[in-house]
C-alpha positions in Angstrom: -0.3 0.2 -0.2 1.3 3.0 -0.6 1.3 6.4 1.1 -1.1 8.4 -1.3 -3.7 5.4 -0.9 -3.5 5.1 2.7 -4.1 9.1 2.9 -6.9 8.9 0.4 -8.4 6.0 2.5 -8.0 7.9 5.6 -9.7 11.6 4.4 -12.7 9.5 2.6 -13.3 7.9 6.0 -13.0 11.8 7.6 -15.5 12.8 5.1 -17.9 9.4 5.9 -17.9 9.5 10.2 -17.9 13.8 9.4 -21.2 14.4 7.5 -23.2 13.0 9.9 -22.6 15.4 12.5 -22.7 18.4 9.6 -26.2 17.1 8.8 -27.1 17.3 11.8 -26.3 20.6 12.8 -27.5 21.6 9.6 -30.8 20.2 10.6 -30.9 21.6 13.8 -30.2 25.3 12.9 -33.2 24.4 9.9 -35.4 23.4 12.7 -34.2 26.5 14.8 -34.8 29.0 11.3 -38.4 27.5 11.5 -39.1 27.8 15.3 -38.5 31.1 15.0 -40.2 31.8 12.1 -43.0 30.6 13.1 -42.7 32.0 17.0 -42.1 35.8 14.9 -45.9 34.8 12.7 -43.9 34.1 9.0 -46.5 31.5 8.1 -47.3 30.0 4.0 -50.3 32.1 4.5 -48.8 35.6 5.3 -46.2 35.2 3.1 -48.6 35.0 -0.1 -50.2 37.7 1.3 -47.1 39.8 0.9 -46.3 38.8 -2.0 -49.9 39.9 -3.2 -48.4 43.8 -2.3 -47.7 46.3 -4.4 -46.9 49.9 -4.7 -50.7 50.7 -5.2 -51.9 48.3 -2.5 -49.2 51.6 -0.2 -50.2 54.4 -2.3 -53.5 54.0 -2.1 -53.9 53.2 2.0 -55.2 55.8 3.7 -53.3 56.0 7.2 -55.3 58.6 10.0 -52.7 61.8 10.8 -51.0 61.4 14.2 -48.5 64.6 13.2 -45.6 62.5 14.4 -42.4 62.7 12.6 -42.0 59.5 9.8 -37.7 60.0 9.7 -36.0 56.8 9.0 -35.2 57.3 5.6 -32.1 55.5 6.2 -32.4 52.0 5.4 -33.3 50.9 9.5 -36.2 49.8 10.6 -38.3 52.0 12.4 -37.3 52.5 16.3 -40.8 52.8 16.9 -41.7 49.6 16.5 -41.8 47.4 19.4 -39.1 44.6 19.9 -41.3 41.9 18.3 -42.8 44.2 15.5 -38.9 44.9 14.6 -37.3 41.3 14.5 -40.9 39.6 12.8 -39.8 43.0 9.8 -36.1 42.1 9.6 -37.5 37.9 8.8 -40.3 39.0 6.8 -37.7 41.2 4.4 -34.9 38.4 4.5 -38.0 36.2 3.7 -40.3 37.8 1.2 -38.0 39.5 -1.5 -40.8 40.8 -2.7 -41.3 43.1 0.0 -37.8 43.9 0.4 -38.0 45.6 -3.0 -41.0 47.1 -2.9 -39.9 48.8 0.7 -36.7 49.8 -1.2 -38.7 51.2 -3.8 -41.3 53.2 -1.6 -38.5 54.3 1.5 -38.3 57.4 1.2 -38.9 58.5 -2.1 -42.6 58.2 -1.7 -43.4 57.2 1.8 -41.5 57.5 4.9 -40.2 54.5 6.5 -42.9 55.0 9.5 -45.5 54.8 7.0 -44.2 51.9 5.5 -44.3 49.9 8.6 -47.4 51.2 9.7 -49.3 49.9 6.7 -47.7 47.1 6.7 -48.6 45.8 10.3 -52.2 47.1 9.6 -52.4 45.3 6.5 -50.7 42.2 7.8 -53.1 42.5 11.0 -54.7 39.3 10.8 -52.3 37.4 9.8 -50.1 38.1 12.6 -51.6 39.2 15.8 -52.1 36.0 17.3 -48.3 35.7 17.4 -47.8 39.5 18.9 -50.4 38.6 21.1 -48.6 35.5 22.4 -44.6 37.3 22.5 -46.7 40.1 25.2 -47.8 37.3 27.1 -44.2 35.9 27.1 -42.4 39.2 27.9 -45.5 39.3 30.7 -44.5 36.2 32.0 -40.8 36.4 31.8 -41.5 39.6 34.4 -43.7 38.0 36.4 -41.3 35.1 37.1 -38.2 37.7 37.4 -40.1 40.0 39.7 -40.8 36.9 42.1 -37.2 35.6 41.5 -38.1 32.4 40.3 -37.8 31.2 36.8 -40.9 28.7 36.0 -41.2 26.9 33.0 -44.8 28.3 32.9 -46.3 28.4 29.4 -48.6 31.7 27.5 -51.8 30.0 28.9 -50.9 30.4 32.6 -50.7 34.0 32.1 -54.1 33.9 30.5 -55.3 32.3 33.5 -53.8 34.5 35.9 -54.7 37.5 34.0 -58.6 36.1 34.1 -58.2 35.6 37.6 -56.9 39.1 38.3 -59.1 40.8 36.6 -62.2 38.8 37.5 -61.2 39.2 41.5 -62.1 42.7 41.5 -65.9 41.3 40.6 -67.9 39.7 42.3 -68.0 35.7 40.9 -70.9 35.0 38.9 -72.9 31.7 38.9 -71.1 30.1 36.9 -67.2 31.2 38.4 -69.2 30.2 41.6 -70.1 26.4 40.3 -66.3 26.1 38.7 -65.3 25.8 41.8 -67.5 23.3 42.9 -70.2 23.4 45.8 -70.3 25.3 48.2 -71.0 24.9 51.9 
C-alpha cells in the first residue's frame, strides 16, 4: 500500500464520519430557523399575502394623521416598532424578497419608513396578531417570574389564566364562576 492510497482512504473515512454530524447540525439550524419564523408569525399564508402587495397597495392605503415625525429614511427598521415587530420586520424582509424590493422602491421617495411599516402592520394584522399577542404574554410571564425571583417553565396559557384571575378578582363572582369551583358550603 502506498502513502497516497492510505491518505485517500483516511480522508474518505473522515468525510464519511463527519458528514452525519454536519447534517445533524444543519438540520438543527433549519429547525431552529423554522421555529423562529413560526414564533414571529412568518407563515406560508402571510408570505403569500405579502407577495400580493404592490406599490398601489401602499399608495391607496390611508393612514390617520398622528402628526408624528416619520424619519427612519436611512434604510433601518424604525425604532418606534416594538422589539417583536422589529424582529418580525427583519425576518419578513429576509424571507420575502418582493417586500424588500417594494420597500426599496417606496422608501423614502414616496413613503417615510414609519408610514411603510404602519401600513404593513395594518395590512398584515389579521395574519400576525395571534403571534404578537403570544409574545406579549410570554414577556409578561418573564417579567412576573423575574419579579418573584424565580424562573419557571410555564406557558402563555398560564399567563392568560393569571390575567383572568386578576381581572375577575375585583368583580363579584358570577354564578358560573362560583359553580366551577365546586359546591360551596
